[in-house]
N, CA, C and O atoms as CSV, one atom per row, in Angstrom:
chain,resi,resn,atom,element,x,y,z
A,1,UNK,N,N,31.246,48.734,-77.527
A,1,UNK,CA,C,30.490,48.783,-76.278
A,1,UNK,C,C,29.338,47.773,-76.372
A,1,UNK,O,O,28.597,47.769,-77.355
A,2,UNK,N,N,29.189,46.924,-75.357
A,2,UNK,CA,C,28.102,45.942,-75.376
A,2,UNK,C,C,26.750,46.629,-75.240
A,2,UNK,O,O,26.635,47.704,-74.653
A,3,UNK,N,N,25.734,45.984,-75.796
A,3,UNK,CA,C,24.394,46.542,-75.688
A,3,UNK,C,C,23.921,46.537,-74.237
A,3,UNK,O,O,24.328,45.695,-73.436
A,4,UNK,N,N,23.056,47.490,-73.919
A,4,UNK,CA,C,22.436,47.586,-72.609
A,4,UNK,C,C,21.138,46.793,-72.639
A,4,UNK,O,O,20.324,46.955,-73.548
A,5,UNK,N,N,20.951,45.939,-71.649
A,5,UNK,CA,C,19.680,45.223,-71.561
A,5,UNK,C,C,18.599,46.221,-71.148
A,5,UNK,O,O,18.768,46.966,-70.183
A,6,UNK,N,N,17.503,46.230,-71.874
A,6,UNK,CA,C,16.378,47.114,-71.577
A,6,UNK,C,C,15.182,46.234,-71.238
A,6,UNK,O,O,14.805,45.354,-72.012
A,7,UNK,N,N,14.593,46.481,-70.076
A,7,UNK,CA,C,13.403,45.734,-69.681
A,7,UNK,C,C,12.278,46.707,-69.350
A,7,UNK,O,O,12.514,47.886,-69.089
A,8,UNK,N,N,11.064,46.199,-69.366
A,8,UNK,CA,C,9.896,47.008,-69.060
A,8,UNK,C,C,9.412,46.710,-67.656
A,8,UNK,O,O,9.318,45.553,-67.247
A,9,UNK,N,N,9.106,47.771,-66.923
A,9,UNK,CA,C,8.580,47.635,-65.574
A,9,UNK,C,C,7.180,47.045,-65.635
A,9,UNK,O,O,6.370,47.431,-66.477
A,10,UNK,N,N,6.903,46.110,-64.738
A,10,UNK,CA,C,5.593,45.484,-64.623
A,10,UNK,C,C,5.038,45.739,-63.220
A,10,UNK,O,O,5.747,45.591,-62.224
A,11,UNK,N,N,3.778,46.120,-63.156
A,11,UNK,CA,C,3.122,46.344,-61.861
A,11,UNK,C,C,2.837,45.001,-61.186
A,11,UNK,O,O,2.992,43.943,-61.795
A,12,UNK,N,N,2.422,45.059,-59.930
A,12,UNK,CA,C,2.110,43.847,-59.172
A,12,UNK,C,C,1.051,42.987,-59.860
A,12,UNK,O,O,1.079,41.761,-59.761
A,13,UNK,N,N,0.117,43.640,-60.559
A,13,UNK,CA,C,-0.958,42.897,-61.232
A,13,UNK,C,C,-0.549,42.379,-62.611
A,13,UNK,O,O,-1.358,41.778,-63.318
A,14,UNK,N,N,0.706,42.614,-62.989
A,14,UNK,CA,C,1.195,42.141,-64.280
A,14,UNK,C,C,1.041,43.138,-65.414
A,14,UNK,O,O,1.535,42.899,-66.517
A,15,UNK,N,N,0.366,44.248,-65.165
A,15,UNK,CA,C,0.212,45.257,-66.222
A,15,UNK,C,C,1.551,45.949,-66.473
A,15,UNK,O,O,2.387,46.067,-65.577
A,16,UNK,N,N,1.730,46.397,-67.697
A,16,UNK,CA,C,2.985,47.042,-68.104
A,16,UNK,C,C,2.639,48.466,-68.549
A,16,UNK,O,O,2.105,48.660,-69.641
A,17,UNK,N,N,2.942,49.465,-67.706
A,17,UNK,CA,C,2.541,50.840,-67.999
A,17,UNK,C,C,2.993,51.347,-69.370
A,17,UNK,O,O,2.227,52.031,-70.049
A,18,UNK,N,N,4.207,51.032,-69.787
A,18,UNK,CA,C,4.674,51.535,-71.075
A,18,UNK,C,C,3.845,50.962,-72.225
A,18,UNK,O,O,3.471,51.693,-73.141
A,19,UNK,N,N,3.560,49.682,-72.183
A,19,UNK,CA,C,2.790,49.066,-73.269
A,19,UNK,C,C,1.372,49.623,-73.338
A,19,UNK,O,O,0.850,49.849,-74.430
A,20,UNK,N,N,0.750,49.843,-72.195
A,20,UNK,CA,C,-0.596,50.420,-72.155
A,20,UNK,C,C,-0.589,51.818,-72.772
A,20,UNK,O,O,-1.510,52.187,-73.501
A,21,UNK,N,N,0.451,52.589,-72.474
A,21,UNK,CA,C,0.573,53.946,-73.009
A,21,UNK,C,C,0.837,53.917,-74.510
A,21,UNK,O,O,0.195,54.644,-75.268
A,22,UNK,N,N,1.776,53.083,-74.942
A,22,UNK,CA,C,2.099,52.996,-76.367
A,22,UNK,C,C,0.875,52.618,-77.198
A,22,UNK,O,O,0.688,53.136,-78.299
A,23,UNK,N,N,0.045,51.720,-76.677
A,23,UNK,CA,C,-1.144,51.273,-77.407
A,23,UNK,C,C,-2.093,52.423,-77.746
A,23,UNK,O,O,-2.866,52.326,-78.699
A,24,UNK,N,N,-2.040,53.506,-76.977
A,24,UNK,CA,C,-2.937,54.636,-77.185
A,24,UNK,C,C,-2.380,55.661,-78.168
A,24,UNK,O,O,-3.090,56.582,-78.571
A,25,UNK,N,N,-1.114,55.508,-78.558
A,25,UNK,CA,C,-0.465,56.491,-79.428
A,25,UNK,C,C,-0.695,56.172,-80.895
A,25,UNK,O,O,-0.944,55.022,-81.257
A,26,UNK,N,N,-0.610,57.206,-81.749
A,26,UNK,CA,C,-0.642,56.953,-83.193
A,26,UNK,C,C,0.543,56.063,-83.593
A,26,UNK,O,O,1.585,56.078,-82.937
A,27,UNK,N,N,0.377,55.300,-84.661
A,27,UNK,CA,C,1.404,54.335,-85.091
A,27,UNK,C,C,2.766,54.993,-85.295
A,27,UNK,O,O,3.784,54.429,-84.897
A,28,UNK,N,N,2.801,56.167,-85.903
A,28,UNK,CA,C,4.085,56.825,-86.177
A,28,UNK,C,C,4.787,57.224,-84.870
A,28,UNK,O,O,6.011,57.131,-84.772
A,29,UNK,N,N,4.019,57.666,-83.875
A,29,UNK,CA,C,4.598,58.016,-82.572
A,29,UNK,C,C,5.102,56.754,-81.870
A,29,UNK,O,O,6.164,56.770,-81.248
A,30,UNK,N,N,4.343,55.664,-81.970
A,30,UNK,CA,C,4.800,54.385,-81.410
A,30,UNK,C,C,6.142,53.995,-82.015
A,30,UNK,O,O,7.078,53.629,-81.305
A,31,UNK,N,N,6.217,54.081,-83.343
A,31,UNK,CA,C,7.451,53.702,-84.042
A,31,UNK,C,C,8.638,54.538,-83.576
A,31,UNK,O,O,9.720,54.003,-83.332
A,32,UNK,N,N,8.437,55.847,-83.451
A,32,UNK,CA,C,9.542,56.717,-83.024
A,32,UNK,C,C,9.977,56.395,-81.588
A,32,UNK,O,O,11.169,56.424,-81.280
A,33,UNK,N,N,9.022,56.092,-80.721
A,33,UNK,CA,C,9.366,55.729,-79.338
A,33,UNK,C,C,10.151,54.416,-79.312
A,33,UNK,O,O,11.118,54.283,-78.562
A,34,UNK,N,N,9.740,53.461,-80.120
A,34,UNK,CA,C,10.442,52.170,-80.166
A,34,UNK,C,C,11.861,52.341,-80.683
A,34,UNK,O,O,12.787,51.716,-80.165
A,35,UNK,N,N,12.045,53.179,-81.695
A,35,UNK,CA,C,13.391,53.454,-82.216
A,35,UNK,C,C,14.258,54.068,-81.118
A,35,UNK,O,O,15.433,53.724,-80.991
A,36,UNK,N,N,13.694,54.962,-80.337
A,36,UNK,CA,C,14.456,55.602,-79.252
A,36,UNK,C,C,14.822,54.584,-78.175
A,36,UNK,O,O,15.914,54.653,-77.611
A,37,UNK,N,N,13.929,53.645,-77.884
A,37,UNK,CA,C,14.229,52.583,-76.915
A,37,UNK,C,C,15.347,51.699,-77.456
A,37,UNK,O,O,16.214,51.258,-76.702
A,38,UNK,N,N,15.329,51.442,-78.754
A,38,UNK,CA,C,16.413,50.666,-79.371
A,38,UNK,C,C,17.744,51.406,-79.268
A,38,UNK,O,O,18.786,50.780,-79.073
A,39,UNK,N,N,17.718,52.728,-79.397
A,39,UNK,CA,C,18.939,53.532,-79.209
A,39,UNK,C,C,19.445,53.415,-77.774
A,39,UNK,O,O,20.651,53.320,-77.545
A,40,UNK,N,N,18.532,53.420,-76.812
A,40,UNK,CA,C,18.918,53.239,-75.411
A,40,UNK,C,C,19.615,51.895,-75.247
A,40,UNK,O,O,20.630,51.804,-74.556
A,41,UNK,N,N,19.084,50.863,-75.870
A,41,UNK,CA,C,19.703,49.535,-75.789
A,41,UNK,C,C,21.101,49.546,-76.402
A,41,UNK,O,O,22.008,48.891,-75.890
A,42,UNK,N,N,21.274,50.276,-77.479
A,42,UNK,CA,C,22.557,50.304,-78.176
A,42,UNK,C,C,23.605,51.129,-77.449
A,42,UNK,O,O,24.786,50.781,-77.460
A,43,UNK,N,N,23.182,52.223,-76.816
A,43,UNK,CA,C,24.137,53.186,-76.260
A,43,UNK,C,C,24.129,53.236,-74.733
A,43,UNK,O,O,25.141,53.594,-74.130
A,44,UNK,N,N,23.015,52.885,-74.096
A,44,UNK,CA,C,22.924,52.850,-72.638
A,44,UNK,C,C,23.209,54.174,-71.970
A,44,UNK,O,O,22.640,55.204,-72.331
A,45,UNK,N,N,24.100,54.139,-70.988
A,45,UNK,CA,C,24.440,55.333,-70.193
A,45,UNK,C,C,24.991,56.476,-71.034
A,45,UNK,O,O,24.982,57.624,-70.589
A,46,UNK,N,N,25.462,56.190,-72.220
A,46,UNK,CA,C,26.076,57.215,-73.073
A,46,UNK,C,C,25.054,58.077,-73.807
A,46,UNK,O,O,25.430,59.088,-74.399
A,47,UNK,N,N,23.791,57.714,-73.786
A,47,UNK,CA,C,22.758,58.470,-74.491
A,47,UNK,C,C,22.594,59.838,-73.842
A,47,UNK,O,O,22.425,59.937,-72.627
A,48,UNK,N,N,22.643,60.886,-74.647
A,48,UNK,CA,C,22.581,62.268,-74.149
A,48,UNK,C,C,21.563,63.080,-74.950
A,48,UNK,O,O,20.948,62.587,-75.897
A,49,UNK,N,N,21.404,64.352,-74.535
A,49,UNK,CA,C,20.552,65.288,-75.266
A,49,UNK,C,C,21.053,65.402,-76.688
A,49,UNK,O,O,22.263,65.397,-76.913
A,50,UNK,N,N,20.177,65.503,-77.631
A,50,UNK,CA,C,18.740,65.738,-77.503
A,50,UNK,C,C,17.906,64.457,-77.376
A,50,UNK,O,O,16.686,64.533,-77.233
A,51,UNK,N,N,18.544,63.287,-77.426
A,51,UNK,CA,C,17.784,62.032,-77.393
A,51,UNK,C,C,17.299,61.651,-76.002
A,51,UNK,O,O,16.235,61.048,-75.863
A,52,UNK,N,N,18.054,61.990,-74.987
A,52,UNK,CA,C,17.727,61.616,-73.603
A,52,UNK,C,C,18.209,62.717,-72.672
A,52,UNK,O,O,19.030,63.550,-73.056
A,53,UNK,N,N,17.700,62.716,-71.460
A,53,UNK,CA,C,18.146,63.689,-70.473
A,53,UNK,C,C,17.919,63.127,-69.076
A,53,UNK,O,O,17.015,62.321,-68.853
A,54,UNK,N,N,18.759,63.568,-68.136
A,54,UNK,CA,C,18.605,63.218,-66.728
A,54,UNK,C,C,17.575,64.151,-66.121
A,54,UNK,O,O,17.646,65.363,-66.321
A,55,UNK,N,N,16.613,63.600,-65.377
A,55,UNK,CA,C,15.617,64.430,-64.711
A,55,UNK,C,C,16.023,64.687,-63.265
A,55,UNK,O,O,16.406,65.802,-62.912
A,56,UNK,N,N,15.937,63.644,-62.423
A,56,UNK,CA,C,16.393,63.739,-61.031
A,56,UNK,C,C,16.292,62.373,-60.369
A,56,UNK,O,O,15.569,61.494,-60.838
A,57,UNK,N,N,17.022,62.205,-59.278
A,57,UNK,CA,C,16.934,61.007,-58.437
A,57,UNK,C,C,17.044,59.697,-59.226
A,57,UNK,O,O,16.332,58.731,-58.956
A,58,UNK,N,N,17.952,59.690,-60.203
A,58,UNK,CA,C,18.187,58.475,-60.967
A,58,UNK,C,C,17.196,58.205,-62.085
A,58,UNK,O,O,17.225,57.135,-62.692
A,59,UNK,N,N,16.319,59.160,-62.365
A,59,UNK,CA,C,15.316,58.989,-63.426
A,59,UNK,C,C,15.738,59.810,-64.648
A,59,UNK,O,O,16.134,60.970,-64.542
A,60,UNK,N,N,15.636,59.164,-65.801
A,60,UNK,CA,C,15.977,59.776,-67.082
A,60,UNK,C,C,14.750,59.783,-67.976
A,60,UNK,O,O,13.752,59.120,-67.693
A,61,UNK,N,N,14.841,60.554,-69.077
A,61,UNK,CA,C,13.778,60.569,-70.067
A,61,UNK,C,C,14.355,60.350,-71.450
A,61,UNK,O,O,15.404,60.894,-71.795
A,62,UNK,N,N,13.654,59.541,-72.241
A,62,UNK,CA,C,13.895,59.483,-73.675
A,62,UNK,C,C,13.005,60.554,-74.277
A,62,UNK,O,O,11.840,60.692,-73.904
A,63,UNK,N,N,13.565,61.313,-75.214
A,63,UNK,CA,C,12.864,62.466,-75.773
A,63,UNK,C,C,12.473,62.198,-77.225
A,63,UNK,O,O,13.334,61.987,-78.080
A,64,UNK,N,N,11.184,62.209,-77.490
A,64,UNK,CA,C,10.660,61.976,-78.828
A,64,UNK,C,C,9.675,63.099,-79.150
A,64,UNK,O,O,8.799,63.420,-78.347
A,65,UNK,N,N,9.829,63.688,-80.327
A,65,UNK,CA,C,8.883,64.720,-80.769
A,65,UNK,C,C,8.357,64.355,-82.141
A,65,UNK,O,O,9.089,63.853,-82.994
A,66,UNK,N,N,7.078,64.615,-82.336
A,66,UNK,CA,C,6.440,64.339,-83.613
A,66,UNK,C,C,5.292,65.313,-83.785
A,66,UNK,O,O,4.384,65.368,-82.956
A,67,UNK,N,N,5.333,66.079,-84.859
A,67,UNK,CA,C,4.279,67.031,-85.189
A,67,UNK,C,C,3.929,67.938,-84.014
A,67,UNK,O,O,2.757,68.171,-83.722
A,68,UNK,N,N,4.955,68.441,-83.350
A,68,UNK,CA,C,4.769,69.387,-82.250
A,68,UNK,C,C,4.352,68.766,-80.926
A,68,UNK,O,O,4.128,69.486,-79.953
A,69,UNK,N,N,4.244,67.454,-80.873
A,69,UNK,CA,C,3.885,66.765,-79.621
A,69,UNK,C,C,5.151,66.165,-79.038
A,69,UNK,O,O,5.934,65.531,-79.744
A,70,UNK,N,N,5.345,66.372,-77.738
A,70,UNK,CA,C,6.545,65.892,-77.053
A,70,UNK,C,C,6.216,64.658,-76.218
A,70,UNK,O,O,5.543,64.740,-75.190
A,71,UNK,N,N,6.704,63.525,-76.684
A,71,UNK,CA,C,6.526,62.252,-75.993
A,71,UNK,C,C,7.756,61.999,-75.134
A,71,UNK,O,O,8.880,62.267,-75.557
A,72,UNK,N,N,7.544,61.487,-73.934
A,72,UNK,CA,C,8.660,61.174,-73.048
A,72,UNK,C,C,8.484,59.763,-72.500
A,72,UNK,O,O,7.385,59.356,-72.122
A,73,UNK,N,N,9.597,59.024,-72.465
A,73,UNK,CA,C,9.623,57.678,-71.895
A,73,UNK,C,C,10.577,57.748,-70.711
A,73,UNK,O,O,11.769,58.002,-70.885
A,74,UNK,N,N,10.056,57.522,-69.507
A,74,UNK,CA,C,10.868,57.621,-68.297
A,74,UNK,C,C,11.489,56.265,-67.981
A,74,UNK,O,O,10.848,55.221,-68.097
A,75,UNK,N,N,12.761,56.314,-67.579
A,75,UNK,CA,C,13.485,55.081,-67.269
A,75,UNK,C,C,14.527,55.342,-66.194
A,75,UNK,O,O,14.832,56.487,-65.860
A,76,UNK,N,N,15.063,54.253,-65.662
A,76,UNK,CA,C,16.123,54.317,-64.661
A,76,UNK,C,C,17.039,53.135,-64.883
A,76,UNK,O,O,16.708,52.201,-65.615
A,77,UNK,N,N,18.188,53.184,-64.247
A,77,UNK,CA,C,19.132,52.079,-64.361
A,77,UNK,C,C,19.166,51.289,-63.064
A,77,UNK,O,O,19.149,51.853,-61.970
A,78,UNK,N,N,19.215,49.980,-63.209
A,78,UNK,CA,C,19.447,49.062,-62.091
A,78,UNK,C,C,20.726,48.334,-62.474
A,78,UNK,O,O,20.702,47.366,-63.234
A,79,UNK,N,N,21.843,48.812,-61.936
A,79,UNK,CA,C,23.133,48.292,-62.372
A,79,UNK,C,C,23.335,48.652,-63.829
A,79,UNK,O,O,23.294,49.829,-64.187
A,80,UNK,N,N,23.552,47.659,-64.676
A,80,UNK,CA,C,23.755,47.920,-66.100
A,80,UNK,C,C,22.474,47.783,-66.912
A,80,UNK,O,O,22.492,47.964,-68.129
A,81,UNK,N,N,21.368,47.467,-66.255
A,81,UNK,CA,C,20.090,47.268,-66.935
A,81,UNK,C,C,19.295,48.578,-66.926
A,81,UNK,O,O,19.202,49.249,-65.898
A,82,UNK,N,N,18.725,48.932,-68.080
A,82,UNK,CA,C,17.816,50.077,-68.161
A,82,UNK,C,C,16.393,49.556,-67.995
A,82,UNK,O,O,15.965,48.660,-68.721
A,83,UNK,N,N,15.665,50.122,-67.038
A,83,UNK,CA,C,14.292,49.708,-66.764
A,83,UNK,C,C,13.365,50.852,-67.169
A,83,UNK,O,O,13.481,51.964,-66.655
A,84,UNK,N,N,12.455,50.575,-68.085
A,84,UNK,CA,C,11.528,51.603,-68.546
A,84,UNK,C,C,10.301,51.605,-67.644
A,84,UNK,O,O,9.611,50.596,-67.497
A,85,UNK,N,N,10.049,52.763,-67.046
A,85,UNK,CA,C,8.935,52.918,-66.118
A,85,UNK,C,C,7.617,53.125,-66.864
A,85,UNK,O,O,6.695,52.320,-66.740
A,86,UNK,N,N,7.534,54.201,-67.632
A,86,UNK,CA,C,6.288,54.535,-68.320
A,86,UNK,C,C,6.523,55.682,-69.296
A,86,UNK,O,O,7.615,56.245,-69.370
A,87,UNK,N,N,5.482,56.010,-70.036
A,87,UNK,CA,C,5.562,57.109,-70.991
A,87,UNK,C,C,4.503,58.148,-70.708
A,87,UNK,O,O,3.538,57.898,-69.986
A,88,UNK,N,N,4.701,59.333,-71.297
A,88,UNK,CA,C,3.751,60.421,-71.127
A,88,UNK,C,C,3.914,61.419,-72.259
A,88,UNK,O,O,4.918,61.420,-72.972
A,89,UNK,N,N,2.913,62.262,-72.408
A,89,UNK,CA,C,3.001,63.394,-73.319
A,89,UNK,C,C,3.154,64.616,-72.425
A,89,UNK,O,O,2.377,64.822,-71.493
A,90,UNK,N,N,4.172,65.426,-72.727
A,90,UNK,CA,C,4.436,66.556,-71.836
A,90,UNK,C,C,4.080,67.875,-72.496
A,90,UNK,O,O,4.021,67.986,-73.721
A,91,UNK,N,N,3.847,68.862,-71.658
A,91,UNK,CA,C,3.616,70.224,-72.145
A,91,UNK,C,C,4.957,70.958,-72.058
A,91,UNK,O,O,5.813,70.776,-72.923
A,92,UNK,N,N,5.147,71.774,-71.040
A,92,UNK,CA,C,6.389,72.531,-70.942
A,92,UNK,C,C,7.504,71.750,-70.250
A,92,UNK,O,O,8.674,71.895,-70.604
A,93,UNK,N,N,7.152,70.931,-69.275
A,93,UNK,CA,C,8.156,70.108,-68.604
A,93,UNK,C,C,7.483,68.855,-68.053
A,93,UNK,O,O,6.260,68.788,-67.931
A,94,UNK,N,N,8.308,67.867,-67.724
A,94,UNK,CA,C,7.763,66.632,-67.160
A,94,UNK,C,C,7.213,66.949,-65.764
A,94,UNK,O,O,7.947,67.460,-64.918
A,95,UNK,N,N,5.949,66.656,-65.515
A,95,UNK,CA,C,5.368,66.955,-64.205
A,95,UNK,C,C,6.096,66.202,-63.081
A,95,UNK,O,O,6.461,65.038,-63.248
A,96,UNK,N,N,6.305,66.866,-61.942
A,96,UNK,CA,C,7.000,66.231,-60.818
A,96,UNK,C,C,6.364,64.916,-60.378
A,96,UNK,O,O,7.073,63.999,-59.964
A,97,UNK,N,N,5.020,64.809,-60.461
A,97,UNK,CA,C,4.368,63.576,-60.026
A,97,UNK,C,C,4.713,62.410,-60.948
A,97,UNK,O,O,4.709,61.259,-60.511
A,98,UNK,N,N,5.009,62.686,-62.206
A,98,UNK,CA,C,5.431,61.618,-63.123
A,98,UNK,C,C,6.834,61.122,-62.756
A,98,UNK,O,O,7.113,59.924,-62.814
A,99,UNK,N,N,7.699,62.044,-62.385
A,99,UNK,CA,C,9.043,61.663,-61.942
A,99,UNK,C,C,8.944,60.884,-60.636
A,99,UNK,O,O,9.633,59.880,-60.452
A,100,UNK,N,N,8.078,61.351,-59.722
A,100,UNK,CA,C,7.881,60.648,-58.450
A,100,UNK,C,C,7.386,59.217,-58.677
A,100,UNK,O,O,7.803,58.295,-57.977
A,101,UNK,N,N,6.503,59.039,-59.651
A,101,UNK,CA,C,6.000,57.705,-59.975
A,101,UNK,C,C,7.147,56.807,-60.443
A,101,UNK,O,O,7.239,55.650,-60.034
A,102,UNK,N,N,8.016,57.340,-61.297
A,102,UNK,CA,C,9.169,56.565,-61.769
A,102,UNK,C,C,10.113,56.234,-60.617
A,102,UNK,O,O,10.675,55.140,-60.573
A,103,UNK,N,N,10.293,57.165,-59.687
A,103,UNK,CA,C,11.150,56.927,-58.517
A,103,UNK,C,C,10.558,55.811,-57.655
A,103,UNK,O,O,11.281,54.933,-57.185
A,104,UNK,N,N,9.238,55.850,-57.450
A,104,UNK,CA,C,8.572,54.796,-56.692
A,104,UNK,C,C,8.787,53.439,-57.361
A,104,UNK,O,O,9.086,52.449,-56.693
A,105,UNK,N,N,8.635,53.405,-58.664
A,105,UNK,CA,C,8.847,52.149,-59.391
A,105,UNK,C,C,10.303,51.707,-59.310
A,105,UNK,O,O,10.586,50.510,-59.259
A,106,UNK,N,N,11.214,52.648,-59.297
A,106,UNK,CA,C,12.639,52.317,-59.178
A,106,UNK,C,C,12.903,51.604,-57.847
A,106,UNK,O,O,13.613,50.599,-57.813
A,107,UNK,N,N,12.343,52.115,-56.769
A,107,UNK,CA,C,12.529,51.492,-55.454
A,107,UNK,C,C,11.865,50.115,-55.399
A,107,UNK,O,O,12.438,49.165,-54.867
A,108,UNK,N,N,10.656,50.015,-55.951
A,108,UNK,CA,C,9.967,48.715,-55.954
A,108,UNK,C,C,10.719,47.696,-56.797
A,108,UNK,O,O,10.801,46.524,-56.429
A,109,UNK,N,N,11.267,48.132,-57.918
A,109,UNK,CA,C,12.040,47.227,-58.767
A,109,UNK,C,C,13.289,46.745,-58.035
A,109,UNK,O,O,13.625,45.562,-58.093
A,110,UNK,N,N,13.970,47.647,-57.352
A,110,UNK,CA,C,15.192,47.282,-56.641
A,110,UNK,C,C,14.923,46.238,-55.561
A,110,UNK,O,O,15.767,45.379,-55.306
A,111,UNK,N,N,13.751,46.306,-54.922
A,111,UNK,CA,C,13.399,45.348,-53.872
A,111,UNK,C,C,13.075,43.969,-54.422
A,111,UNK,O,O,13.365,42.957,-53.784
A,112,UNK,N,N,12.467,43.925,-55.619
A,112,UNK,CA,C,12.045,42.643,-56.179
A,112,UNK,C,C,12.063,42.700,-57.710
A,112,UNK,O,O,11.009,42.811,-58.335
A,113,UNK,N,N,13.255,42.625,-58.320
A,113,UNK,CA,C,13.345,42.724,-59.775
A,113,UNK,C,C,12.508,41.690,-60.517
A,113,UNK,O,O,11.881,42.017,-61.524
A,114,UNK,N,N,12.485,40.461,-60.044
A,114,UNK,CA,C,11.753,39.411,-60.755
A,114,UNK,C,C,10.256,39.733,-60.835
A,114,UNK,O,O,9.618,39.507,-61.863
A,115,UNK,N,N,9.713,40.256,-59.751
A,115,UNK,CA,C,8.288,40.559,-59.698
A,115,UNK,C,C,7.914,41.712,-60.635
A,115,UNK,O,O,6.795,41.770,-61.144
A,116,UNK,N,N,8.857,42.622,-60.854
A,116,UNK,CA,C,8.555,43.844,-61.621
A,116,UNK,C,C,9.200,43.858,-63.002
A,116,UNK,O,O,9.353,44.923,-63.601
A,117,UNK,N,N,9.575,42.697,-63.511
A,117,UNK,CA,C,10.139,42.592,-64.855
A,117,UNK,C,C,9.087,41.986,-65.776
A,117,UNK,O,O,8.584,40.891,-65.525
A,118,UNK,N,N,8.764,42.704,-66.833
A,118,UNK,CA,C,7.803,42.194,-67.816
A,118,UNK,C,C,8.430,41.024,-68.573
A,118,UNK,O,O,9.534,41.125,-69.108
A,119,UNK,N,N,7.718,39.946,-68.603
A,119,UNK,CA,C,8.167,38.756,-69.339
A,119,UNK,C,C,7.405,38.715,-70.658
A,119,UNK,O,O,6.337,38.108,-70.749
A,120,UNK,N,N,7.955,39.361,-71.672
A,120,UNK,CA,C,7.239,39.453,-72.940
A,120,UNK,C,C,7.858,38.667,-73.940
A,120,UNK,O,O,7.384,38.628,-75.076
């Protein structure tokens, strides 16, 4: 199976929500999130629980846990490309407003992929 291209969502001002979030995490949590993103690239749509899960409206989560803290990386697919929206630390479940934010980014990305693709 060919690798899935994974890109990071970029806001209109050029900021990249996932990178800003990762920068605030402890190094070990950053590393685990990056490994999970690499798994997404390797497996794409085939990634399932416990590593990933479907939330709603085309939004998925990468699931990372470390020392009792649950990190989530929200993403969606645009054709065969996986687009990472942002990350969060969750309590009991992913808050609906976080999913709504990813859905909004999904629609904005679909309208103008070039504008919302991080060039890193």
